[in-house]
Backbone atoms as SQL, in Angstrom:
CREATE TABLE atoms (id INTEGER PRIMARY KEY, chain TEXT, resi INTEGER, resn TEXT, atom TEXT, x REAL, y REAL, z REAL);
INSERT INTO atoms VALUES
  (1, 'A', 1, 'MET', 'N', 11.187, 11.001, -41.714),
  (2, 'A', 1, 'MET', 'CA', 10.615, 9.899, -40.631),
  (3, 'A', 1, 'MET', 'C', 9.906, 8.888, -41.074),
  (4, 'A', 2, 'LYS', 'N', 9.822, 7.721, -41.289),
  (5, 'A', 2, 'LYS', 'CA', 9.226, 6.637, -41.796),
  (6, 'A', 2, 'LYS', 'C', 7.871, 6.103, -41.272),
  (7, 'A', 3, 'ASN', 'N', 6.952, 5.696, -41.554),
  (8, 'A', 3, 'ASN', 'CA', 5.545, 5.358, -40.819),
  (9, 'A', 3, 'ASN', 'C', 5.874, 3.656, -41.019),
  (10, 'A', 4, 'GLU', 'N', 4.935, 2.922, -40.411),
  (11, 'A', 4, 'GLU', 'CA', 4.891, 1.295, -40.052),
  (12, 'A', 4, 'GLU', 'C', 4.741, 1.205, -41.376),
  (13, 'A', 5, 'ARG', 'N', 3.904, 1.905, -42.222),
  (14, 'A', 5, 'ARG', 'CA', 3.605, 1.011, -43.894),
  (15, 'A', 5, 'ARG', 'C', 4.772, 1.205, -44.523),
  (16, 'A', 6, 'GLY', 'N', 6.091, 2.128, -43.841),
  (17, 'A', 6, 'GLY', 'CA', 7.489, 2.671, -45.005),
  (18, 'A', 6, 'GLY', 'C', 6.793, 3.857, -45.353),
  (19, 'A', 7, 'GLY', 'N', 6.348, 4.558, -45.754),
  (20, 'A', 7, 'GLY', 'CA', 6.156, 5.911, -46.431),
  (21, 'A', 7, 'GLY', 'C', 6.543, 7.176, -45.260),
  (22, 'A', 8, 'GLU', 'N', 6.620, 8.412, -46.141),
  (23, 'A', 8, 'GLU', 'CA', 6.524, 9.407, -44.878),
  (24, 'A', 8, 'GLU', 'C', 5.700, 9.577, -43.668),
  (25, 'A', 9, 'GLU', 'N', 6.238, 10.054, -42.781),
  (26, 'A', 9, 'GLU', 'CA', 5.201, 10.566, -41.768),
  (27, 'A', 9, 'GLU', 'C', 4.318, 11.569, -42.124),
  (28, 'A', 10, 'LEU', 'N', 3.157, 11.441, -41.895),
  (29, 'A', 10, 'LEU', 'CA', 2.714, 13.114, -42.141),
  (30, 'A', 10, 'LEU', 'C', 2.109, 13.788, -40.831),
  (31, 'A', 11, 'GLU', 'N', 1.927, 15.038, -40.442),
  (32, 'A', 11, 'GLU', 'CA', 1.539, 15.420, -39.497),
  (33, 'A', 11, 'GLU', 'C', 0.036, 15.417, -39.236),
  (34, 'A', 12, 'LYS', 'N', 0.137, 15.046, -37.926),
  (35, 'A', 12, 'LYS', 'CA', -1.412, 15.145, -37.489),
  (36, 'A', 12, 'LYS', 'C', -1.992, 16.515, -37.350),
  (37, 'A', 13, 'MET', 'N', -3.168, 16.623, -37.980),
  (38, 'A', 13, 'MET', 'CA', -3.549, 17.387, -37.997),
  (39, 'A', 13, 'MET', 'C', -4.927, 18.118, -37.070),
  (40, 'A', 14, 'ILE', 'N', -5.448, 17.036, -36.988),
  (41, 'A', 14, 'ILE', 'CA', -6.536, 16.394, -35.503),
  (42, 'A', 14, 'ILE', 'C', -6.326, 15.436, -35.271),
  (43, 'A', 15, 'GLU', 'N', -6.269, 15.181, -34.032),
  (44, 'A', 15, 'GLU', 'CA', -6.115, 14.155, -33.043),
  (45, 'A', 15, 'GLU', 'C', -6.955, 13.769, -32.257),
  (46, 'A', 16, 'VAL', 'N', -8.062, 12.837, -32.038),
  (47, 'A', 16, 'VAL', 'CA', -8.987, 12.943, -30.773),
  (48, 'A', 16, 'VAL', 'C', -9.014, 11.583, -30.269),
  (49, 'A', 17, 'LYS', 'N', -8.863, 11.609, -29.211),
  (50, 'A', 17, 'LYS', 'CA', -8.345, 10.427, -28.309),
  (51, 'A', 17, 'LYS', 'C', -9.519, 10.348, -27.212),
  (52, 'A', 18, 'HIS', 'N', -10.403, 9.082, -27.122),
  (53, 'A', 18, 'HIS', 'CA', -11.436, 8.468, -26.134),
  (54, 'A', 18, 'HIS', 'C', -12.308, 9.706, -25.916),
  (55, 'A', 19, 'LEU', 'N', -13.057, 10.387, -26.842),
  (56, 'A', 19, 'LEU', 'CA', -13.721, 11.396, -26.549),
  (57, 'A', 19, 'LEU', 'C', -15.200, 10.869, -26.512),
  (58, 'A', 20, 'SER', 'N', -15.618, 11.767, -25.722),
  (59, 'A', 20, 'SER', 'CA', -16.779, 11.414, -24.572),
  (60, 'A', 20, 'SER', 'C', -17.449, 12.433, -24.608),
  (61, 'A', 21, 'LYS', 'N', -18.981, 12.495, -24.479),
  (62, 'A', 21, 'LYS', 'CA', -19.768, 13.839, -24.296),
  (63, 'A', 21, 'LYS', 'C', -21.313, 13.060, -24.125),
  (64, 'A', 22, 'SER', 'N', -21.919, 13.719, -23.332),
  (65, 'A', 22, 'SER', 'CA', -22.916, 13.254, -22.403),
  (66, 'A', 22, 'SER', 'C', -23.139, 14.654, -22.098),
  (67, 'A', 23, 'TYR', 'N', -24.632, 14.665, -22.062),
  (68, 'A', 23, 'TYR', 'CA', -25.747, 15.729, -22.103),
  (69, 'A', 23, 'TYR', 'C', -26.715, 15.038, -20.541),
  (70, 'A', 24, 'GLY', 'N', -27.081, 15.870, -19.787),
  (71, 'A', 24, 'GLY', 'CA', -27.935, 15.845, -18.604),
  (72, 'A', 24, 'GLY', 'C', -27.954, 15.940, -17.718),
  (73, 'A', 25, 'SER', 'N', -28.384, 15.042, -16.970),
  (74, 'A', 25, 'SER', 'CA', -27.916, 14.748, -15.303),
  (75, 'A', 25, 'SER', 'C', -27.396, 13.503, -15.297),
  (76, 'A', 26, 'LYS', 'N', -26.600, 13.648, -13.950),
  (77, 'A', 26, 'LYS', 'CA', -25.782, 12.247, -13.498),
  (78, 'A', 26, 'LYS', 'C', -26.458, 10.998, -13.345),
  (79, 'A', 27, 'LEU', 'N', -27.757, 11.436, -13.267),
  (80, 'A', 27, 'LEU', 'CA', -28.606, 10.276, -12.970),
  (81, 'A', 27, 'LEU', 'C', -28.992, 9.511, -14.169),
  (82, 'A', 28, 'SER', 'N', -29.538, 10.395, -14.863),
  (83, 'A', 28, 'SER', 'CA', -30.099, 9.984, -16.131),
  (84, 'A', 28, 'SER', 'C', -28.983, 10.613, -17.502),
  (85, 'A', 29, 'PRO', 'N', -27.959, 10.161, -17.406),
  (86, 'A', 29, 'PRO', 'CA', -27.065, 10.936, -18.928),
  (87, 'A', 29, 'PRO', 'C', -27.359, 10.762, -20.509),
  (88, 'A', 30, 'VAL', 'N', -27.479, 11.188, -21.178),
  (89, 'A', 30, 'VAL', 'CA', -27.670, 10.978, -22.582),
  (90, 'A', 30, 'VAL', 'C', -26.221, 10.998, -23.205),
  (91, 'A', 31, 'LYS', 'N', -25.769, 9.572, -23.865),
  (92, 'A', 31, 'LYS', 'CA', -24.149, 9.874, -24.246),
  (93, 'A', 31, 'LYS', 'C', -24.322, 10.200, -25.859),
  (94, 'A', 32, 'ALA', 'N', -23.821, 11.378, -26.356),
  (95, 'A', 32, 'ALA', 'CA', -23.858, 11.956, -27.443),
  (96, 'A', 32, 'ALA', 'C', -22.998, 11.524, -28.701),
  (97, 'A', 33, 'LEU', 'N', -21.475, 11.308, -27.367),
  (98, 'A', 33, 'LEU', 'CA', -20.134, 10.346, -28.177),
  (99, 'A', 33, 'LEU', 'C', -19.393, 9.665, -26.946),
  (100, 'A', 34, 'ASP', 'N', -19.375, 8.346, -27.599),
  (101, 'A', 34, 'ASP', 'CA', -18.696, 7.207, -26.486),
  (102, 'A', 34, 'ASP', 'C', -17.771, 6.707, -27.084),
  (103, 'A', 35, 'ASN', 'N', -16.297, 6.964, -26.444),
  (104, 'A', 35, 'ASN', 'CA', -15.122, 6.620, -26.714),
  (105, 'A', 35, 'ASN', 'C', -14.584, 7.123, -27.878),
  (106, 'A', 36, 'ILE', 'N', -14.519, 8.082, -28.786),
  (107, 'A', 36, 'ILE', 'CA', -14.411, 8.210, -29.631),
  (108, 'A', 36, 'ILE', 'C', -12.854, 8.847, -30.171),
  (109, 'A', 37, 'SER', 'N', -12.393, 7.796, -30.741),
  (110, 'A', 37, 'SER', 'CA', -10.739, 8.033, -31.450),
  (111, 'A', 37, 'SER', 'C', -10.535, 7.765, -32.486),
  (112, 'A', 38, 'PHE', 'N', -9.319, 9.094, -33.391),
  (113, 'A', 38, 'PHE', 'CA', -9.333, 8.994, -34.723),
  (114, 'A', 38, 'PHE', 'C', -8.398, 10.044, -35.013),
  (115, 'A', 39, 'THR', 'N', -7.449, 9.940, -36.335),
  (116, 'A', 39, 'THR', 'CA', -6.700, 11.103, -36.560),
  (117, 'A', 39, 'THR', 'C', -7.027, 11.344, -37.867),
  (118, 'A', 40, 'VAL', 'N', -6.753, 12.799, -38.513),
  (119, 'A', 40, 'VAL', 'CA', -6.874, 13.093, -39.524),
  (120, 'A', 40, 'VAL', 'C', -5.267, 13.673, -39.869),
  (121, 'A', 41, 'GLU', 'N', -4.739, 13.454, -40.755),
  (122, 'A', 41, 'GLU', 'CA', -3.508, 13.375, -40.812),
  (123, 'A', 41, 'GLU', 'C', -3.016, 14.946, -42.312),
  (124, 'A', 42, 'GLU', 'N', -1.905, 15.551, -42.086),
  (125, 'A', 42, 'GLU', 'CA', -2.260, 16.233, -43.097),
  (126, 'A', 42, 'GLU', 'C', -2.493, 15.991, -44.634),
  (127, 'A', 43, 'GLY', 'N', -3.476, 16.607, -45.383),
  (128, 'A', 43, 'GLY', 'CA', -3.562, 16.397, -46.982),
  (129, 'A', 43, 'GLY', 'C', -4.696, 15.582, -46.723),
  (130, 'A', 44, 'GLU', 'N', -5.126, 14.879, -45.695),
  (131, 'A', 44, 'GLU', 'CA', -6.437, 14.025, -46.003),
  (132, 'A', 44, 'GLU', 'C', -7.977, 15.134, -45.795),
  (133, 'A', 45, 'PHE', 'N', -9.029, 14.483, -46.679),
  (134, 'A', 45, 'PHE', 'CA', -10.507, 14.849, -46.483),
  (135, 'A', 45, 'PHE', 'C', -11.077, 14.393, -45.834),
  (136, 'A', 46, 'VAL', 'N', -11.674, 14.724, -44.828),
  (137, 'A', 46, 'VAL', 'CA', -12.745, 13.733, -43.858),
  (138, 'A', 46, 'VAL', 'C', -14.253, 14.124, -44.003),
  (139, 'A', 47, 'GLY', 'N', -15.204, 13.211, -44.272),
  (140, 'A', 47, 'GLY', 'CA', -16.698, 13.426, -44.112),
  (141, 'A', 47, 'GLY', 'C', -17.103, 12.527, -42.933),
  (142, 'A', 48, 'ILE', 'N', -18.006, 13.480, -42.162),
  (143, 'A', 48, 'ILE', 'CA', -18.793, 12.753, -41.049),
  (144, 'A', 48, 'ILE', 'C', -20.245, 12.581, -41.140),
  (145, 'A', 49, 'MET', 'N', -20.691, 11.415, -41.363),
  (146, 'A', 49, 'MET', 'CA', -21.791, 10.910, -41.986),
  (147, 'A', 49, 'MET', 'C', -22.624, 10.214, -40.505),
  (148, 'A', 50, 'GLY', 'N', -24.043, 10.319, -40.549),
  (149, 'A', 50, 'GLY', 'CA', -24.580, 9.066, -39.566),
  (150, 'A', 50, 'GLY', 'C', -25.814, 9.633, -39.371),
  (151, 'A', 51, 'PRO', 'N', -27.041, 9.153, -39.012),
  (152, 'A', 51, 'PRO', 'CA', -28.643, 9.110, -38.814),
  (153, 'A', 51, 'PRO', 'C', -28.516, 10.707, -37.921),
  (154, 'A', 52, 'SER', 'N', -29.701, 11.197, -37.707),
  (155, 'A', 52, 'SER', 'CA', -29.962, 12.264, -37.205),
  (156, 'A', 52, 'SER', 'C', -29.812, 11.769, -35.204),
  (157, 'A', 53, 'GLY', 'N', -28.973, 12.541, -34.809),
  (158, 'A', 53, 'GLY', 'CA', -28.875, 12.043, -33.114),
  (159, 'A', 53, 'GLY', 'C', -27.569, 11.241, -32.942),
  (160, 'A', 54, 'ALA', 'N', -26.912, 11.191, -34.246),
  (161, 'A', 54, 'ALA', 'CA', -25.644, 10.059, -34.229),
  (162, 'A', 54, 'ALA', 'C', -24.533, 10.856, -33.269),
  (163, 'A', 55, 'GLY', 'N', -24.257, 12.578, -33.220),
  (164, 'A', 55, 'GLY', 'CA', -23.629, 13.203, -32.801),
  (165, 'A', 55, 'GLY', 'C', -22.623, 13.677, -33.409),
  (166, 'A', 56, 'LYS', 'N', -23.010, 14.156, -34.621),
  (167, 'A', 56, 'LYS', 'CA', -22.262, 14.561, -35.816),
  (168, 'A', 56, 'LYS', 'C', -21.891, 16.117, -35.175),
  (169, 'A', 57, 'THR', 'N', -23.228, 16.818, -34.733),
  (170, 'A', 57, 'THR', 'CA', -23.196, 18.364, -34.663),
  (171, 'A', 57, 'THR', 'C', -22.235, 18.676, -32.815),
  (172, 'A', 58, 'THR', 'N', -22.389, 17.516, -32.275),
  (173, 'A', 58, 'THR', 'CA', -21.699, 17.783, -30.956),
  (174, 'A', 58, 'THR', 'C', -20.084, 17.457, -31.283),
  (175, 'A', 59, 'LEU', 'N', -19.261, 16.660, -31.785),
  (176, 'A', 59, 'LEU', 'CA', -18.316, 16.395, -32.231),
  (177, 'A', 59, 'LEU', 'C', -17.863, 17.853, -32.999),
  (178, 'A', 60, 'MET', 'N', -18.773, 18.489, -33.867),
  (179, 'A', 60, 'MET', 'CA', -17.945, 19.834, -34.606),
  (180, 'A', 60, 'MET', 'C', -18.059, 21.003, -33.564),
  (181, 'A', 61, 'ASN', 'N', -18.817, 21.053, -32.773),
  (182, 'A', 61, 'ASN', 'CA', -18.894, 21.755, -31.423),
  (183, 'A', 61, 'ASN', 'C', -17.654, 21.340, -30.659),
  (184, 'A', 62, 'ILE', 'N', -17.329, 20.224, -30.261),
  (185, 'A', 62, 'ILE', 'CA', -16.033, 19.945, -29.597),
  (186, 'A', 62, 'ILE', 'C', -15.052, 20.284, -30.749),
  (187, 'A', 63, 'LEU', 'N', -14.758, 20.291, -31.557),
  (188, 'A', 63, 'LEU', 'CA', -13.680, 20.263, -31.917),
  (189, 'A', 63, 'LEU', 'C', -13.229, 22.005, -32.335),
  (190, 'A', 64, 'SER', 'N', -14.725, 22.787, -32.829),
  (191, 'A', 64, 'SER', 'CA', -14.395, 24.313, -32.744),
  (192, 'A', 64, 'SER', 'C', -14.698, 24.828, -31.248),
  (193, 'A', 65, 'THR', 'N', -14.292, 24.126, -30.166),
  (194, 'A', 65, 'THR', 'CA', -14.189, 24.834, -28.892),
  (195, 'A', 65, 'THR', 'C', -15.505, 25.336, -28.484),
  (196, 'A', 66, 'ILE', 'N', -16.638, 25.130, -28.962),
  (197, 'A', 66, 'ILE', 'CA', -18.031, 25.675, -28.980),
  (198, 'A', 66, 'ILE', 'C', -18.252, 25.153, -27.237),
  (199, 'A', 67, 'ASN', 'N', -18.472, 23.943, -27.417),
  (200, 'A', 67, 'ASN', 'CA', -18.519, 22.759, -25.915),
  (201, 'A', 67, 'ASN', 'C', -17.545, 22.070, -25.643),
  (202, 'A', 68, 'LEU', 'N', -17.202, 22.036, -24.615),
  (203, 'A', 68, 'LEU', 'CA', -16.082, 20.737, -24.250),
  (204, 'A', 68, 'LEU', 'C', -16.600, 19.293, -23.880),
  (205, 'A', 69, 'PRO', 'N', -15.666, 18.620, -24.072),
  (206, 'A', 69, 'PRO', 'CA', -15.859, 17.147, -23.733),
  (207, 'A', 69, 'PRO', 'C', -16.239, 16.797, -22.195),
  (208, 'A', 70, 'THR', 'N', -17.138, 15.439, -21.950),
  (209, 'A', 70, 'THR', 'CA', -16.985, 15.497, -20.633),
  (210, 'A', 70, 'THR', 'C', -15.779, 14.141, -20.472),
  (211, 'A', 71, 'MET', 'N', -15.033, 13.530, -21.229),
  (212, 'A', 71, 'MET', 'CA', -13.824, 13.242, -21.461),
  (213, 'A', 71, 'MET', 'C', -13.135, 13.215, -22.323),
  (214, 'A', 72, 'GLY', 'N', -11.739, 12.654, -22.508),
  (215, 'A', 72, 'GLY', 'CA', -11.018, 12.658, -23.654),
  (216, 'A', 72, 'GLY', 'C', -10.379, 13.683, -24.276),
  (217, 'A', 73, 'SER', 'N', -9.462, 14.197, -25.148),
  (218, 'A', 73, 'SER', 'CA', -9.184, 15.126, -25.391),
  (219, 'A', 73, 'SER', 'C', -8.933, 15.469, -26.925),
  (220, 'A', 74, 'VAL', 'N', -8.853, 16.332, -27.531),
  (221, 'A', 74, 'VAL', 'CA', -8.511, 16.764, -29.043),
  (222, 'A', 74, 'VAL', 'C', -7.386, 17.814, -29.210),
  (223, 'A', 75, 'SER', 'N', -6.800, 17.502, -30.180),
  (224, 'A', 75, 'SER', 'CA', -5.525, 17.919, -30.435),
  (225, 'A', 75, 'SER', 'C', -5.500, 18.508, -32.029),
  (226, 'A', 76, 'ILE', 'N', -5.253, 19.894, -32.029),
  (227, 'A', 76, 'ILE', 'CA', -5.445, 20.906, -33.070),
  (228, 'A', 76, 'ILE', 'C', -3.983, 21.283, -33.482),
  (229, 'A', 77, 'GLN', 'N', -3.041, 20.130, -34.939),
  (230, 'A', 77, 'GLN', 'CA', -2.222, 20.806, -35.077),
  (231, 'A', 77, 'GLN', 'C', -0.952, 21.048, -33.889),
  (232, 'A', 78, 'GLY', 'N', -1.201, 19.607, -33.251),
  (233, 'A', 78, 'GLY', 'CA', -0.525, 19.567, -31.831),
  (234, 'A', 78, 'GLY', 'C', -1.175, 20.432, -30.581),
  (235, 'A', 79, 'LYS', 'N', -1.899, 21.270, -30.977),
  (236, 'A', 79, 'LYS', 'CA', -2.223, 22.352, -29.388),
  (237, 'A', 79, 'LYS', 'C', -3.264, 21.796, -28.663);
């Protein structure tokens, strides 16, 4: 199958859709992640960069199922 650029369609290894994670109480939540979406295709290498408190560890914990997102979805190899 071809993609929109005319190349071969690669398998989506990781697909993150509208991912959000908040900590704390409902009255004063702290947003660690706010509506993040991205795809990592087969063969891609990805780095996660950002300052302290940007949500890097929270994202990795959600991808590895240590934590659950407040909203959104994560798919690893279609599962």
